[in-house]
N, C-alpha and C positions, 0 to 999 in steps of 0.2 A: 073914269078915268080911275086906274086900278091902285087900289088901297096903298101896296107896298109891301103890305102884309101875309105873309102864306103859314099855315102848319099842317103838322103830323100828328096822327094821332097813334097812338101804341098801348099793348097793356101792359100794366104796372107790374113789378114785381112782387109786390104784395097782393096785385090782384089775383095772379097765377096762385101764389101761395096760400089764398083764401079759396079757391076753387078745390086745390087738393087736401086740404084741411077739410070742406066738409064732406070729402070722398074719406077721408080716415073716421070722420066722425061717424058717417053710415057704416063704412065697415064694424066701426069697434060696437055699435048699436046693433047690428045683425049676430056678431059673437055674443056680444053680453047674454042678449033673448035665446037664442040657440043653448048655450050652453047653461042658463037659468030653468028652459026649457026639458032639459034633458039630465038636470042634476038627478041626483041620488038622494030623495027626503032624507034618509038616515046619515048620509055624510054630505051634505050641504056644499055649495064653492064656495073656496076662500075667497072672500070678497076683498083681500086686502091688494091683489094684483090690481084687480079694475079701476079700483080708488086711484090706485098709481099712475094707471095707464090714462084716468081722467084727468088726473091732475096733470099731468104732463099735455096733453089735449090742450087745455086751459091756459096755460104756459105758454105755446104757440100760438094760441089764439089770440093771447094780448101779446105777443112779439107784434104777430102779422098786424095788430089795431096800431100799435106804435109807429112801424115802419110805413104804414096807409098815410098816418097824421103827416110823420116826414115828410112823404114823398109829395103831400097835399103842398106844404110849404116851401119846399122846392122850387113846386109847380109854379107857385104863388109870386117867390121872388124871380124865377125865371122869367116869368111874365112881365114883371115890372122891369126887369132888364131889358127886355125886348122891346114895349111900350119907350123906354129911354131910349133906344138905340133909334127908335124911329125918327127922334129930333133930327139924327145924323143924315137923312135921305136928303137928295138933293145940294148936299155938301161932299168937298173934297176931301179927303184922309190920306194920310200917310201910313204905309205897310209895308211889311218884308216881303217881297215878293218878286221871284225874277220871271213875274213878265208885267209887260209894258205898251200899252197903246199908247202909238204916237199921233198925235193929231197935226193939223195945219200950222199950229202956233206952237207946239211944244213936244219935246221929249224927255217926261218927267223919271228921271233917272237918275238916281244918287247912291250912296255907300257908304256902310261902317268897315274901317277895318282895325283888327287887333294892333296890339304895337309890336312891333321888331318886324314889319313889312318893308320893304326896301324897293320892291317891284309889284306893280297891280297891273292885270291885263282885263280889260273889257271886252268881252266880245260878243256879238249882237247877233243873233241868229232871226231868219224870218220864221210865220208861222208853220213853215213846210219842213223848216230843223234843217235847212242851207245858213251858212256861215254870212253874213254881210259886211262884217266889218267887226274888225279888232282895234281897240284902241289901250292907248295907256297912260293909267290914271295918277294923281299924286298919290302916298302916301302919307297921312300927318296924323295926327294927335288922335287915337283911338277915341271912339265916340263920340266924334263929331261927323256928322252929315257932309260927304264929300258929293257936288253936283258933278254928273260927268258932261260935257260939252259934246255933241257929235252936229257936225254940220250937214247932217242927214244923206251923205254920199256915201256909196258901196267901195268896196276894196279897189275899183277902178275908177271913180269920182263920178260914176252915175249917178243922179237924185234920187231919192229914195222915196215912194208914195206912202201917204199915213198909211197905221194897219195896227196889227197886233203885234208885236216881236218880244222873242223869248231873249235874256240876257243870263251871261255868267260873268261873275266876278271872283279871279282867282288873284291871290296874293301869296308873295313867296317873301322869306328874309335872305339875305344877304348869302347864304351856303342852299340857298335854291328850295326851302324846306315850306311846306305851305303854312299858310298864315289866315286864321278866318276872317272871314269877309261876309258881311250882309249886302244884299241890294235890297233897296225900297224903292216906291213907285208912291205916285201919285194917281188917286181914281176918284169918281165919284160915285159914293153910294146910290144905287137907283132902287133898290127895296129891302127888306127885313124879310127874314125867311124864319120861321122857327121851325127846328130839326129836333132830332134825338140828341144831339149833340148841343145844343143850346141856340140861343140867338146868332144869325148867320148874315152877316151884309153881302148884299150881290153887287160887286162894283163893274162901272163901266169897263174895265181891262177885261173883264168875262171868268172873273175870280167869286169865288163865295170865300170868305172869310169869317173867323171868330169876330166877334166886336173885341173881344181882350185883347188880341195881336195889334189892333189900332196906337201907331206912335204918337198922331195926332190929328186933330178934326181942324181943317183950315176956312 
């Protein structure tokens, strides 16, 4: 059985900077050696400039070391967060999404609307993009999730089989101006993926979302 956890590895900025610093050190030492070897014994090279350059390289090295330590701490925190997210595997979560998976028993769609809305339209599209049904929803107090009731029939009254649907929630005020509305869906967490963006939840509706967008765990 799969563990539900995957990860990706990329070279960090501090590693890249460290490689570049080593190249700069090498170039600096070659230049210093060449100038000392070819200097006029009666007019030796002024070492002040080399000392200054060496000090600058040392400061850069210290900064890279600090950044590497911070990256390491950040990586450990991300790993801890990902391990915590693994506890959600197999559980249902509510997330903002325009992609809904309808099963034999439910169509898990709700929405939130900002104040001032006088009309709300919910458009349900097939996975291929064709309009299946348009519904009218209530516009009540903002911040409250409003469940969408759909009889699972299309525009001509034919039953619609289960599947993945794309939804669009459009709200307007009394003047016909748009009002912000957010579609929400419930989906099961199937696995946790470690990515460059951070821990991502792979959901049963086919989406991958960052764990911090989860509104609630059921």
